[in-house]
N, CA, C and O atoms as CSV, one atom per row, in Angstrom:
chain,resi,resn,atom,element,x,y,z
A,1,MET,N,N,-57.310,0.926,32.787
A,1,MET,CA,C,-57.762,2.469,32.665
A,1,MET,C,C,-57.783,2.626,31.164
A,1,MET,O,O,-58.775,2.837,30.467
A,2,LYS,N,N,-56.518,2.488,30.777
A,2,LYS,CA,C,-56.367,2.389,29.179
A,2,LYS,C,C,-57.239,1.313,27.895
A,2,LYS,O,O,-57.336,1.268,26.669
A,3,LYS,N,N,-57.814,0.453,29.268
A,3,LYS,CA,C,-58.900,-0.326,28.220
A,3,LYS,C,C,-59.998,0.204,28.288
A,3,LYS,O,O,-60.846,-0.139,27.464
A,4,PHE,N,N,-60.338,1.266,29.354
A,4,PHE,CA,C,-61.549,1.998,29.516
A,4,PHE,C,C,-61.498,3.039,28.986
A,4,PHE,O,O,-62.610,3.566,28.960
A,5,VAL,N,N,-60.117,4.085,28.168
A,5,VAL,CA,C,-60.740,5.020,27.723
A,5,VAL,C,C,-60.490,4.466,25.970
A,5,VAL,O,O,-60.901,5.225,25.092
A,6,VAL,N,N,-59.842,3.198,25.577
A,6,VAL,CA,C,-60.172,2.737,24.340
A,6,VAL,C,C,-61.317,2.554,24.061
A,6,VAL,O,O,-62.007,2.974,23.132
A,7,LEU,N,N,-61.607,1.642,25.234
A,7,LEU,CA,C,-63.479,1.663,24.596
A,7,LEU,C,C,-64.350,2.459,24.619
A,7,LEU,O,O,-65.523,2.212,24.340
A,8,CYS,N,N,-63.816,3.744,25.023
A,8,CYS,CA,C,-65.108,5.183,24.834
A,8,CYS,C,C,-64.789,5.674,23.439
A,8,CYS,O,O,-65.688,6.310,22.889
A,9,PHE,N,N,-63.781,5.506,22.843
A,9,PHE,CA,C,-62.986,5.998,21.784
A,9,PHE,C,C,-63.561,4.924,20.649
A,9,PHE,O,O,-63.474,5.278,19.473
A,10,VAL,N,N,-64.014,3.918,20.885
A,10,VAL,CA,C,-64.373,2.762,20.248
A,10,VAL,C,C,-65.931,2.655,20.055
A,10,VAL,O,O,-66.629,2.631,19.041
A,11,LEU,N,N,-66.192,2.604,21.262
A,11,LEU,CA,C,-68.195,3.145,21.304
A,11,LEU,C,C,-68.718,4.702,21.096
A,11,LEU,O,O,-69.931,4.898,21.170
A,12,GLN,N,N,-67.886,5.740,20.854
A,12,GLN,CA,C,-68.320,6.908,20.958
A,12,GLN,C,C,-68.709,7.362,20.113
A,12,GLN,O,O,-69.475,8.312,20.274
A,13,PRO,N,N,-68.313,6.825,18.531
A,13,PRO,CA,C,-68.918,6.989,17.286
A,13,PRO,C,C,-70.785,6.406,17.258
A,13,PRO,O,O,-71.869,6.819,16.846
A,14,LEU,N,N,-70.307,5.409,17.867
A,14,LEU,CA,C,-72.210,4.845,17.718
A,14,LEU,C,C,-72.913,5.351,18.569
A,14,LEU,O,O,-73.816,4.569,18.866
A,15,PHE,N,N,-72.961,6.322,19.148
A,15,PHE,CA,C,-73.735,6.447,19.883
A,15,PHE,C,C,-73.589,8.317,19.207
A,15,PHE,O,O,-74.386,8.734,20.048
A,16,SER,N,N,-73.323,9.229,18.643
A,16,SER,CA,C,-72.826,10.592,18.652
A,16,SER,C,C,-73.669,10.290,17.052
A,16,SER,O,O,-74.386,11.132,16.512
A,17,CYS,N,N,-73.436,9.170,16.594
A,17,CYS,CA,C,-73.947,9.204,14.895
A,17,CYS,C,C,-75.056,9.167,15.207
A,17,CYS,O,O,-75.621,9.124,14.114
A,18,TYR,N,N,-75.957,9.149,16.095
A,18,TYR,CA,C,-77.267,8.556,15.575
A,18,TYR,C,C,-78.428,9.577,15.626
A,18,TYR,O,O,-78.808,10.187,16.626
A,19,GLN,N,N,-78.836,9.642,14.592
A,19,GLN,CA,C,-80.012,10.863,13.754
A,19,GLN,C,C,-81.674,10.190,14.107
A,19,GLN,O,O,-82.002,9.085,13.675
A,20,PRO,N,N,-82.247,10.721,14.622
A,20,PRO,CA,C,-83.543,10.107,14.596
A,20,PRO,C,C,-84.290,10.431,13.103
A,20,PRO,O,O,-83.974,11.483,12.547
A,21,LYS,N,N,-85.353,9.466,12.403
A,21,LYS,CA,C,-85.982,9.914,11.819
A,21,LYS,C,C,-86.520,10.764,11.316
A,21,LYS,O,O,-87.599,10.961,11.876
A,22,ARG,N,N,-86.281,11.644,10.232
A,22,ARG,CA,C,-87.004,12.838,9.562
A,22,ARG,C,C,-87.765,13.095,8.787
A,22,ARG,O,O,-87.528,14.119,8.147
A,23,ASN,N,N,-88.954,12.373,8.473
A,23,ASN,CA,C,-89.557,12.485,7.167
A,23,ASN,C,C,-90.616,13.803,7.114
A,23,ASN,O,O,-91.774,13.632,6.731
A,24,CYS,N,N,-90.151,15.052,7.508
A,24,CYS,CA,C,-91.078,16.183,7.227
A,24,CYS,C,C,-91.811,16.362,5.944
A,24,CYS,O,O,-92.969,16.776,5.899
A,25,VAL,N,N,-91.340,16.146,5.252
A,25,VAL,CA,C,-92.392,17.051,4.101
A,25,VAL,C,C,-93.574,15.703,4.256
A,25,VAL,O,O,-94.213,16.124,3.291
A,26,ASP,N,N,-94.143,14.808,4.556
A,26,ASP,CA,C,-94.786,13.596,4.486
A,26,ASP,C,C,-95.644,14.331,5.640
A,26,ASP,O,O,-96.767,13.834,5.560
A,27,PHE,N,N,-95.626,15.354,6.745
A,27,PHE,CA,C,-96.294,15.675,7.504
A,27,PHE,C,C,-96.585,17.532,7.566
A,27,PHE,O,O,-96.872,18.185,8.569
A,28,LYS,N,N,-96.423,17.962,6.359
A,28,LYS,CA,C,-96.659,19.310,6.018
A,28,LYS,C,C,-98.198,19.462,5.732
A,28,LYS,O,O,-98.587,20.542,6.175
A,29,ASN,N,N,-99.055,18.840,5.222
A,29,ASN,CA,C,-100.189,18.630,5.107
A,29,ASN,C,C,-101.438,17.702,5.527
A,29,ASN,O,O,-101.134,16.733,4.831
A,30,GLY,N,N,-102.264,17.430,5.974
A,30,GLY,CA,C,-102.818,17.023,6.483
A,30,GLY,C,C,-104.189,17.171,7.779
A,30,GLY,O,O,-104.799,18.207,8.042
A,31,GLU,N,N,-104.342,16.136,8.265
A,31,GLU,CA,C,-105.405,16.103,9.878
A,31,GLU,C,C,-105.038,15.242,10.720
A,31,GLU,O,O,-105.011,14.034,10.482
A,32,TYR,N,N,-104.593,15.967,12.202
A,32,TYR,CA,C,-103.666,15.673,13.288
A,32,TYR,C,C,-104.929,15.774,14.101
A,32,TYR,O,O,-106.008,16.353,13.976
A,33,ARG,N,N,-104.140,14.664,15.334
A,33,ARG,CA,C,-104.910,14.466,16.583
A,33,ARG,C,C,-103.440,14.810,17.184
A,33,ARG,O,O,-102.376,14.579,16.610
A,34,PHE,N,N,-103.650,15.567,18.794
A,34,PHE,CA,C,-103.287,15.231,19.202
A,34,PHE,C,C,-103.095,15.654,21.249
A,34,PHE,O,O,-103.560,16.690,21.724
A,35,ASP,N,N,-102.557,14.894,21.861
A,35,ASP,CA,C,-103.493,15.149,23.114
A,35,ASP,C,C,-102.725,16.346,24.210
A,35,ASP,O,O,-101.587,16.707,23.913
A,36,TYR,N,N,-103.218,16.780,25.141
A,36,TYR,CA,C,-102.784,17.282,26.085
A,36,TYR,C,C,-103.386,17.777,27.080
A,36,TYR,O,O,-104.603,17.600,27.148
A,37,GLU,N,N,-102.615,18.632,28.258
A,37,GLU,CA,C,-103.230,18.787,29.786
A,37,GLU,C,C,-103.868,20.105,29.985
A,37,GLU,O,O,-103.116,21.017,29.641
A,38,ILE,N,N,-105.140,20.537,30.478
A,38,ILE,CA,C,-105.749,21.454,30.933
A,38,ILE,C,C,-105.462,21.024,32.829
A,38,ILE,O,O,-105.599,19.824,33.063
A,39,ASN,N,N,-105.186,21.704,33.767
A,39,ASN,CA,C,-104.827,21.560,35.250
A,39,ASN,C,C,-104.796,20.128,35.516
A,39,ASN,O,O,-105.740,19.733,36.199
A,40,GLY,N,N,-103.846,19.143,35.104
A,40,GLY,CA,C,-103.960,17.940,35.254
A,40,GLY,C,C,-105.052,17.057,34.515
A,40,GLY,O,O,-105.047,15.827,34.557
A,41,GLU,N,N,-106.096,17.904,33.755
A,41,GLU,CA,C,-107.078,17.419,32.915
A,41,GLU,C,C,-106.496,16.994,31.491
A,41,GLU,O,O,-105.995,17.814,30.722
A,42,PRO,N,N,-106.645,15.249,31.140
A,42,PRO,CA,C,-106.214,15.061,29.660
A,42,PRO,C,C,-106.991,15.640,29.144
A,42,PRO,O,O,-107.993,16.039,29.737
A,43,LYS,N,N,-106.751,15.873,27.817
A,43,LYS,CA,C,-107.970,16.575,26.997
A,43,LYS,C,C,-107.017,15.962,24.971
A,43,LYS,O,O,-105.817,16.050,24.715
A,44,THR,N,N,-107.791,15.594,24.306
A,44,THR,CA,C,-107.637,15.524,23.007
A,44,THR,C,C,-108.357,16.702,22.208
A,44,THR,O,O,-109.522,17.098,22.248
A,45,GLY,N,N,-106.633,17.356,21.054
A,45,GLY,CA,C,-107.180,18.289,20.287
A,45,GLY,C,C,-107.376,17.609,18.450
A,45,GLY,O,O,-107.335,16.387,18.316
A,46,ARG,N,N,-107.525,18.285,17.497
A,46,ARG,CA,C,-107.030,17.807,16.440
A,46,ARG,C,C,-106.837,19.416,15.502
A,46,ARG,O,O,-107.091,20.485,16.057
A,47,PHE,N,N,-106.458,19.357,14.353
A,47,PHE,CA,C,-105.860,20.069,13.646
A,47,PHE,C,C,-105.543,19.754,12.479
A,47,PHE,O,O,-104.839,18.806,12.130
A,48,MET,N,N,-106.300,20.918,11.527
A,48,MET,CA,C,-105.914,20.714,9.853
A,48,MET,C,C,-104.664,21.574,9.406
A,48,MET,O,O,-104.315,22.582,10.021
A,49,ARG,N,N,-104.052,21.115,8.336
A,49,ARG,CA,C,-102.796,22.373,8.239
A,49,ARG,C,C,-102.552,21.988,6.748
A,49,ARG,O,O,-102.102,20.880,6.456
A,50,ASN,N,N,-102.851,22.896,5.845
A,50,ASN,CA,C,-102.456,22.859,3.808
A,50,ASN,C,C,-100.831,23.507,4.610
A,50,ASN,O,O,-100.203,23.454,5.667
A,51,ASP,N,N,-100.775,24.118,3.192
A,51,ASP,CA,C,-99.840,24.694,2.884
A,51,ASP,C,C,-99.518,26.281,3.472
A,51,ASP,O,O,-98.439,26.864,3.577
A,52,GLN,N,N,-100.718,26.666,3.762
A,52,GLN,CA,C,-101.112,28.484,4.100
A,52,GLN,C,C,-101.557,28.248,5.171
A,52,GLN,O,O,-100.775,28.647,6.034
A,53,TYR,N,N,-102.638,27.688,5.673
A,53,TYR,CA,C,-103.310,27.600,6.921
A,53,TYR,C,C,-103.653,26.288,7.757
A,53,TYR,O,O,-104.182,25.214,7.470
A,54,SER,N,N,-103.043,26.924,9.085
A,54,SER,CA,C,-104.184,25.543,10.217
A,54,SER,C,C,-104.897,25.687,11.079
A,54,SER,O,O,-104.413,26.429,11.933
A,55,VAL,N,N,-106.028,25.272,11.346
A,55,VAL,CA,C,-107.028,25.288,11.932
A,55,VAL,C,C,-106.869,24.486,13.104
A,55,VAL,O,O,-106.629,23.317,12.804
A,56,GLU,N,N,-106.912,24.674,14.177
A,56,GLU,CA,C,-107.073,23.887,15.871
A,56,GLU,C,C,-108.423,24.154,15.900
A,56,GLU,O,O,-109.134,25.111,15.593
A,57,TYR,N,N,-108.639,22.688,16.500
A,57,TYR,CA,C,-110.140,22.310,17.204
A,57,TYR,C,C,-109.665,22.040,18.701
A,57,TYR,O,O,-109.206,20.898,18.739
A,58,TYR,N,N,-109.621,22.458,19.548
A,58,TYR,CA,C,-109.122,22.151,20.955
A,58,TYR,C,C,-109.939,22.643,22.051
A,58,TYR,O,O,-109.870,23.870,22.106
A,59,ASP,N,N,-110.693,22.134,22.953
A,59,ASP,CA,C,-111.092,22.273,23.990
A,59,ASP,C,C,-112.484,23.458,23.742
A,59,ASP,O,O,-112.721,24.553,24.251
A,60,SER,N,N,-113.210,22.618,22.712
A,60,SER,CA,C,-114.817,23.906,22.717
A,60,SER,C,C,-114.146,24.920,21.908
A,60,SER,O,O,-114.850,25.929,21.954
A,61,LYS,N,N,-113.241,25.095,21.281
A,61,LYS,CA,C,-112.518,26.582,21.103
A,61,LYS,C,C,-112.342,26.010,19.147
A,61,LYS,O,O,-112.821,25.004,18.624
A,62,ILE,N,N,-111.489,27.113,18.506
A,62,ILE,CA,C,-111.052,26.898,17.029
A,62,ILE,C,C,-110.461,28.263,16.975
A,62,ILE,O,O,-110.853,29.363,17.365
A,63,ASP,N,N,-109.254,27.784,16.287
A,63,ASP,CA,C,-108.383,28.869,16.219
A,63,ASP,C,C,-107.752,28.440,14.812
A,63,ASP,O,O,-107.734,27.332,14.276
A,64,SER,N,N,-107.188,29.794,14.341
A,64,SER,CA,C,-106.914,29.746,12.867
A,64,SER,C,C,-104.989,30.252,13.271
A,64,SER,O,O,-104.482,30.872,14.206
A,65,ALA,N,N,-104.377,29.547,11.927
A,65,ALA,CA,C,-103.573,30.742,12.088
A,65,ALA,C,C,-102.996,30.219,10.388
A,65,ALA,O,O,-103.368,29.211,9.787
A,66,THR,N,N,-101.977,31.290,9.898
A,66,THR,CA,C,-101.027,31.333,8.786
A,66,THR,C,C,-99.662,30.487,9.337
A,66,THR,O,O,-99.134,30.411,10.446
A,67,VAL,N,N,-99.335,29.858,7.941
A,67,VAL,CA,C,-98.224,28.600,8.256
A,67,VAL,C,C,-97.389,29.231,7.161
A,67,VAL,O,O,-97.728,29.399,5.990
A,68,LYS,N,N,-96.221,29.558,7.745
A,68,LYS,CA,C,-94.898,29.842,6.790
A,68,LYS,C,C,-93.922,28.930,7.273
A,68,LYS,O,O,-93.649,28.920,8.473
A,69,TRP,N,N,-93.179,27.907,6.200
A,69,TRP,CA,C,-92.430,27.102,6.361
A,69,TRP,C,C,-90.944,27.408,5.895
A,69,TRP,O,O,-90.570,27.700,4.760
A,70,VAL,N,N,-90.170,27.265,7.076
A,70,VAL,CA,C,-89.123,27.982,7.695
A,70,VAL,C,C,-87.442,27.179,6.154
A,70,VAL,O,O,-86.803,27.794,5.300
A,71,ASN,N,N,-87.420,25.446,6.633
A,71,ASN,CA,C,-87.797,24.453,6.170
A,71,ASN,C,C,-88.505,23.451,6.289
A,71,ASN,O,O,-89.602,23.455,6.848
A,72,ASP,N,N,-87.886,22.331,5.703
A,72,ASP,CA,C,-88.739,21.061,5.322
A,72,ASP,C,C,-89.215,20.463,6.800
A,72,ASP,O,O,-90.074,19.581,6.804
A,73,CYS,N,N,-88.735,20.877,7.881
A,73,CYS,CA,C,-89.116,20.662,9.492
A,73,CYS,C,C,-89.189,21.489,10.493
A,73,CYS,O,O,-89.419,21.155,11.655
A,74,GLU,N,N,-88.969,22.775,10.035
A,74,GLU,CA,C,-89.800,23.967,10.931
A,74,GLU,C,C,-90.687,24.576,9.861
A,74,GLU,O,O,-90.866,24.380,8.659
A,75,PHE,N,N,-91.368,25.732,11.165
A,75,PHE,CA,C,-92.235,26.704,10.254
A,75,PHE,C,C,-92.683,27.373,11.376
A,75,PHE,O,O,-92.332,27.134,12.531
A,76,ILE,N,N,-93.665,28.430,10.916
A,76,ILE,CA,C,-93.742,29.356,12.159
A,76,ILE,C,C,-95.309,29.860,11.589
A,76,ILE,O,O,-95.594,30.349,10.496
A,77,LEU,N,N,-96.420,29.466,13.055
A,77,LEU,CA,C,-97.393,29.230,12.887
A,77,LEU,C,C,-97.784,30.918,13.613
A,77,LEU,O,O,-97.532,31.236,14.775
A,78,GLN,N,N,-98.377,31.720,12.676
A,78,GLN,CA,C,-99.249,32.733,13.084
A,78,GLN,C,C,-100.504,33.472,13.584
A,78,GLN,O,O,-101.088,34.271,12.851
A,79,ASP,N,N,-101.024,33.128,15.170
A,79,ASP,CA,C,-102.579,33.502,14.967
A,79,ASP,C,C,-103.253,34.378,13.953
A,79,ASP,O,O,-102.511,35.360,13.963
A,80,ILE,N,N,-104.158,34.618,13.126
A,80,ILE,CA,C,-104.821,35.208,12.598
A,80,ILE,C,C,-104.987,36.504,13.777
A,80,ILE,O,O,-104.396,37.573,13.630
A,81,LYS,N,N,-105.723,36.264,14.738
A,81,LYS,CA,C,-106.728,37.306,15.604
A,81,LYS,C,C,-105.719,37.779,15.807
A,81,LYS,O,O,-105.366,38.745,15.130
A,82,THR,N,N,-104.795,37.188,16.949
A,82,THR,CA,C,-103.990,38.159,17.808
A,82,THR,C,C,-102.648,38.453,17.320
A,82,THR,O,O,-102.002,39.337,17.883
A,83,LYS,N,N,-101.980,37.580,15.982
A,83,LYS,CA,C,-100.351,37.998,15.432
A,83,LYS,C,C,-99.745,37.538,16.609
A,83,LYS,O,O,-98.812,38.228,17.021
A,84,THR,N,N,-100.153,36.192,17.473
A,84,THR,CA,C,-98.807,35.957,18.517
A,84,THR,C,C,-98.275,34.518,17.263
A,84,THR,O,O,-99.041,33.930,16.499
A,85,SER,N,N,-97.070,34.328,17.387
A,85,SER,CA,C,-96.229,33.845,16.248
A,85,SER,C,C,-95.497,32.977,17.208
A,85,SER,O,O,-94.784,33.435,18.101
A,86,VAL,N,N,-95.727,31.516,16.965
A,86,VAL,CA,C,-95.129,30.114,17.531
A,86,VAL,C,C,-94.353,29.016,16.549
A,86,VAL,O,O,-94.848,28.229,15.741
A,87,HIS,N,N,-92.797,29.270,16.950
A,87,HIS,CA,C,-92.022,28.670,15.640
A,87,HIS,C,C,-92.386,27.326,16.500
A,87,HIS,O,O,-92.667,27.239,17.695
A,88,MET,N,N,-92.243,25.853,15.054
A,88,MET,CA,C,-92.536,25.080,15.936
A,88,MET,C,C,-91.501,23.873,14.392
A,88,MET,O,O,-91.388,23.869,13.167
A,89,LYS,N,N,-91.038,23.111,15.531
A,89,LYS,CA,C,-89.499,22.067,14.611
A,89,LYS,C,C,-90.106,20.620,14.597
A,89,LYS,O,O,-90.244,20.331,15.786
A,90,ILE,N,N,-90.367,19.984,14.127
A,90,ILE,CA,C,-90.251,18.709,13.834
A,90,ILE,C,C,-89.261,17.850,14.140
A,90,ILE,O,O,-88.429,17.852,13.233
A,91,LEU,N,N,-88.950,17.029,15.121
A,91,LEU,CA,C,-87.963,16.644,15.711
A,91,LEU,C,C,-87.709,15.133,15.609
A,91,LEU,O,O,-86.573,14.661,15.559
A,92,SER,N,N,-88.953,14.327,15.577
A,92,SER,CA,C,-88.262,13.036,14.936
A,92,SER,C,C,-89.798,12.406,13.852
A,92,SER,O,O,-90.808,13.097,13.723
A,93,THR,N,N,-89.707,11.633,13.490
A,93,THR,CA,C,-91.131,10.834,12.408
A,93,THR,C,C,-90.855,9.382,12.655
A,93,THR,O,O,-89.822,8.738,12.836
A,94,THR,N,N,-92.591,8.980,12.579
A,94,THR,CA,C,-92.760,7.600,12.624
A,94,THR,C,C,-93.732,7.745,11.295
A,94,THR,O,O,-93.890,8.724,10.565
A,95,SER,N,N,-94.318,6.450,11.234
A,95,SER,CA,C,-95.245,6.265,9.746
A,95,SER,C,C,-96.346,7.182,9.668
A,95,SER,O,O,-96.778,7.683,8.630
A,96,ASN,N,N,-96.964,7.454,11.356
A,96,ASN,CA,C,-97.782,8.349,11.405
A,96,ASN,C,C,-97.844,9.551,12.367
A,96,ASN,O,O,-98.902,10.175,12.298
A,97,SER,N,N,-97.394,9.777,12.804
A,97,SER,CA,C,-96.575,10.527,14.179
A,97,SER,C,C,-95.138,11.525,13.694
A,97,SER,O,O,-94.311,11.429,12.787
A,98,TYR,N,N,-95.347,12.409,14.726
A,98,TYR,CA,C,-94.316,12.962,14.499
A,98,TYR,C,C,-94.457,13.861,15.761
A,98,TYR,O,O,-95.507,14.398,16.115
A,99,THR,N,N,-93.121,13.960,16.459
A,99,THR,CA,C,-92.867,14.643,17.535
A,99,THR,C,C,-92.183,15.850,17.508
A,99,THR,O,O,-91.030,15.830,17.077
A,100,PHE,N,N,-92.761,17.106,17.959
A,100,PHE,CA,C,-92.232,18.412,17.806
A,100,PHE,C,C,-91.944,19.068,18.834
A,100,PHE,O,O,-92.367,18.663,19.918
A,101,GLU,N,N,-91.310,20.014,18.774
A,101,GLU,CA,C,-90.808,20.961,19.961
A,101,GLU,C,C,-91.467,22.679,19.418
A,101,GLU,O,O,-91.175,22.947,18.252
A,102,TYR,N,N,-92.088,23.502,19.992
A,102,TYR,CA,C,-92.444,24.621,20.046
A,102,TYR,C,C,-92.478,25.536,21.197
A,102,TYR,O,O,-92.106,25.318,22.350
A,103,GLY,N,N,-92.984,26.588,20.688
A,103,GLY,CA,C,-92.524,28.035,21.918
A,103,GLY,C,C,-92.976,28.900,20.861
A,103,GLY,O,O,-93.395,28.764,19.712
A,104,LEU,N,N,-92.668,30.122,21.905
A,104,LEU,CA,C,-93.447,31.739,21.369
A,104,LEU,C,C,-92.406,32.368,20.287
A,104,LEU,O,O,-92.226,33.183,21.192
A,105,VAL,N,N,-91.600,32.760,19.301
A,105,VAL,CA,C,-91.208,33.143,18.888
A,105,VAL,C,C,-90.405,34.088,19.176
A,105,VAL,O,O,-91.069,35.071,18.846
A,106,GLY,N,N,-89.179,34.569,19.664
A,106,GLY,CA,C,-88.098,34.903,20.281
A,106,GLY,C,C,-88.281,34.535,21.866
A,106,GLY,O,O,-88.003,35.415,22.681
A,107,GLN,N,N,-88.649,33.513,22.236
A,107,GLN,CA,C,-88.660,33.187,23.889
A,107,GLN,C,C,-88.230,31.732,23.873
A,107,GLN,O,O,-88.924,30.822,23.419
A,108,THR,N,N,-87.131,31.606,24.360
A,108,THR,CA,C,-85.884,30.419,24.823
A,108,THR,C,C,-87.162,29.543,25.168
A,108,THR,O,O,-87.325,28.689,24.297
A,109,LYS,N,N,-88.036,29.497,26.086
A,109,LYS,CA,C,-88.688,28.118,26.700
A,109,LYS,C,C,-89.800,27.240,25.673
A,109,LYS,O,O,-90.845,27.634,25.155
A,110,LYS,N,N,-89.121,25.897,25.609
A,110,LYS,CA,C,-89.758,25.107,24.252
A,110,LYS,C,C,-90.594,24.717,25.326
A,110,LYS,O,O,-90.641,25.130,26.485
A,111,ASN,N,N,-91.346,23.714,24.639
A,111,ASN,CA,C,-92.501,22.285,25.014
A,111,ASN,C,C,-91.888,21.417,23.991
A,111,ASN,O,O,-90.934,21.620,23.240
A,112,LYS,N,N,-93.021,19.938,24.213
A,112,LYS,CA,C,-92.506,18.932,23.097
A,112,LYS,C,C,-94.140,18.594,23.310
A,112,LYS,O,O,-94.918,18.862,24.225
A,113,GLY,N,N,-94.314,17.778,21.855
A,113,GLY,CA,C,-95.615,17.247,22.419
A,113,GLY,C,C,-95.582,16.246,20.674
A,113,GLY,O,O,-94.572,16.219,19.970
A,114,THR,N,N,-96.756,15.611,20.347
A,114,THR,CA,C,-97.037,14.752,19.305
A,114,THR,C,C,-97.853,15.268,18.739
A,114,THR,O,O,-98.596,16.160,19.148
A,115,ALA,N,N,-97.810,14.597,17.361
A,115,ALA,CA,C,-98.932,14.800,16.649
A,115,ALA,C,C,-99.210,13.322,15.896
A,115,ALA,O,O,-98.334,12.563,15.481
A,116,ILE,N,N,-100.654,13.119,15.832
A,116,ILE,CA,C,-101.071,11.711,14.993
A,116,ILE,C,C,-101.709,11.656,13.636
A,116,ILE,O,O,-102.918,11.886,13.635
A,117,LYS,N,N,-101.162,11.408,12.517
A,117,LYS,CA,C,-101.928,11.991,11.311
A,117,LYS,C,C,-103.160,10.986,11.368
A,117,LYS,O,O,-103.016,9.768,11.470
A,118,ILE,N,N,-104.238,11.554,11.300
A,118,ILE,CA,C,-105.496,11.327,10.820
A,118,ILE,C,C,-105.569,10.702,9.454
A,118,ILE,O,O,-105.694,9.549,9.041
A,119,LYS,N,N,-105.453,11.803,8.945
A,119,LYS,CA,C,-105.535,11.730,6.894
A,119,LYS,C,C,-104.605,12.527,6.495
A,119,LYS,O,O,-104.408,12.693,5.291
């Protein structure tokens, strides 16, 4: 039993110190695609984002929002028409994609997604 406890103390720093790669600045601007589902049917959308605006193209619709960066890895999208706000947080990045968490501002329910940089 003592060996097990010692092993846990030795291995614990190896697992608790892991931080996913987050080069968020690389993904502030650009054109992206993302996959999503509606009623079990897979779909693909795309969006373009710059320092001030995000324009989404999905399911034969176009949606525009303002972008307000909280820090390098978090921003708020506010729909221009409805004024609905969505909090976005980049969790990890690769060379051409990022995994993010999002949810309506003020609500605890979060969803996850992945955006792949096109340009």
